[in-house]
N, C-alpha and C positions, 0 to 999 in steps of 0.2 A: 565751796572753795572761793575765798576772796582773792582778787587780784591786787597787785600793787600798782601805783602810778608808773607810767612809762616802762612797763614790763614787756609788752608785746609790740613789735614793730607793726606798722600799718601793712596790710597785705591786700593784694587784688584777689577778690573772690569771684568776680564775673568780669573777664577782660573786655567783653563786648567788642567794640571797634577800636580798642587801644592798639597802637602800633609802636614798635621800637624804632626810634629815629636816631641815627648815629652820625650823620654827616650834614646836619642842617644848622644847628645852633652852636655858637661859640660861647666860651666862658667870658666873664667880665674882667678878669685879671685881678680880682680882689677877694673873691669868695671861695672858701674851701667847703667841701661837702662830705657827707657820709652816704654810702649807698642806702637808698630808701628815703632820703630827704625829698620833700615835695619842692617843685621848682615852678618858676614863672618865667616869662620872657619879657624883658623890659622894652621900652620904646626904641632902644638902639639895637634890638634883636639879640641881646645877650641873655644867657641863662643866669638867673639869680635865685636866691632862696625865696620861697613863697611867702613866708611870714617872718617879719622882723620883730614883731611883738604881738601881744594878744589882741591888739586893736587894729589888726590889718585886714583889709578887704581885697588885697591883691588877687588877680586872677590866678588860676592854677593851670599849668600847662601839662604837668605830668610828674613822674617820679624818677629821680636820678638812679641810674643803674651801675654807677661806679663810685668808689671813694676817691676823692681828690685831696690829699694831704697838703699839696701845694696848689694854690688857685690856678685853674686853667687860664691861659692867656686869651687875649682877644683873637688869637689865630689858632686856638685849639678847640676842636669839636668836643662837645659834651654829649654823651649818650643818655637818652631818656626814654622812658615808656610814656608816650604821649597819650593821655586819656581821651576817651570819647564820652559823649554825654550818657552813654549806656554802661560805662565802666563803673563797677561797684567795688568799693574798698571796705575792709573791715578794720575798725580802730576802737580804741578804748574811749570811755567817757572820763573826763577829768574835771574836778572841782577842787578848790582850795581845802574845803572840808570833805574828807573822804566819804562821809555818810551821804553827801550830796552828789557823788560821782557814780550814779547808777543809771542803767538804761531806762529805768522807769521815770527818771527825771528829765528825759528828752521825749519829743513827740515825733512820730513818723510823719514826714511831709514838711517838717519845719527845718530851716537852715540855722546852723550853729557856728560859732567862732572856732577857727582852728587854733591849736596850740602846738608849738614846737617843743617837744620834751628833750631834744638833744639826742645825739648819737643815732640819727635816722629814725627816731621814734616820735610819732605824731599822734595827737588825739583831738577830740572835739571837747569844747567846754559846754557847760549847761546854760550858757547865755546866748541869746539870739542877737545881741548887739553886733552889728557888722558881720553877721553869720553868712558863710558861703557853702558850708558842707551840709547838704540836705540828707537827713536820716531817711533811709528807705526800708529798713528792717531792724529788728532786735532779735538776733539769733539766739541769745541766751535763754529767752523764754518761748522761742518759736521752734527750735530744732534741738531736741534732746541729744541727737547724734552728732552735733557740731564738733569740730576738731577740738575744742576746749570743753569737752563734756563736763558737766557739773557746774558750769557758769550759769547762774540764774539771774533773773531780772533784778533781784535785790542785792546782788553782789557789788561791792565797791569797785570802781574802775572797770566795770563790765564792758562788754563788746556790743557795738552797733555797726550796721552797714550804712555807708554814705555814698553819695555821688555828687558830681558837680554839673552845672548846666552848661550847655554849648556856649553860651555867652561868656561864662567864666573861663572856660577852657580856651576859647579863641581870643580872649582879651589880652591886652598889653598894658603895662603900667610903667611909670617912671622909675 
C-alpha cells in the first residue's frame, strides 16, 4: 500500500508529559489555523504557526486543538496540546520526488525539516537542513500490527515517529 503526500494528519502516539493548555497563550490577531497545526510562541507570547516555509527552524510549542477560521485576537486564548520532550508524534515523510519520500530515506536519531502540507497535515522532509524533528522510530518496518498495517519501509510517503527536544519546545522566536 503506497500512501500519498499529505494524506494522514500528524498524530500523537506517545503523549508522555504533554498537557492541554487552554488559558495561557493568546492568538496574534493575524493567523488562522486548522486543528492539528503545529504552533510556536513568539517573543510577544502569542501563538503563531510553527513553520512559515520549508526553511524554518522555529521552536515547536505544541499542536492546536481547535480550528480558527477567523484569527484569534490578542485577547483570545488559543487551546493547544503543549508537547513535552518525551512526546512522540507519527507523521509522513515528504520529498518532491515521491520515490524519495520513504522511511528508509531518513535515519533514526537524526533531525529533519518540518513541512506544512496545509489543512492541519504536517510531515518531515528528507533533508536535515535546519531540521528540528528528530526521528525516533520507523513503525512501518518495525510493527506489522501498526494502525496503518501494510505500510512498509519502501512505501512512498510512509510513516515515522518524531519528537522535539526540550530546548525546541521551550524556545521562543520572533
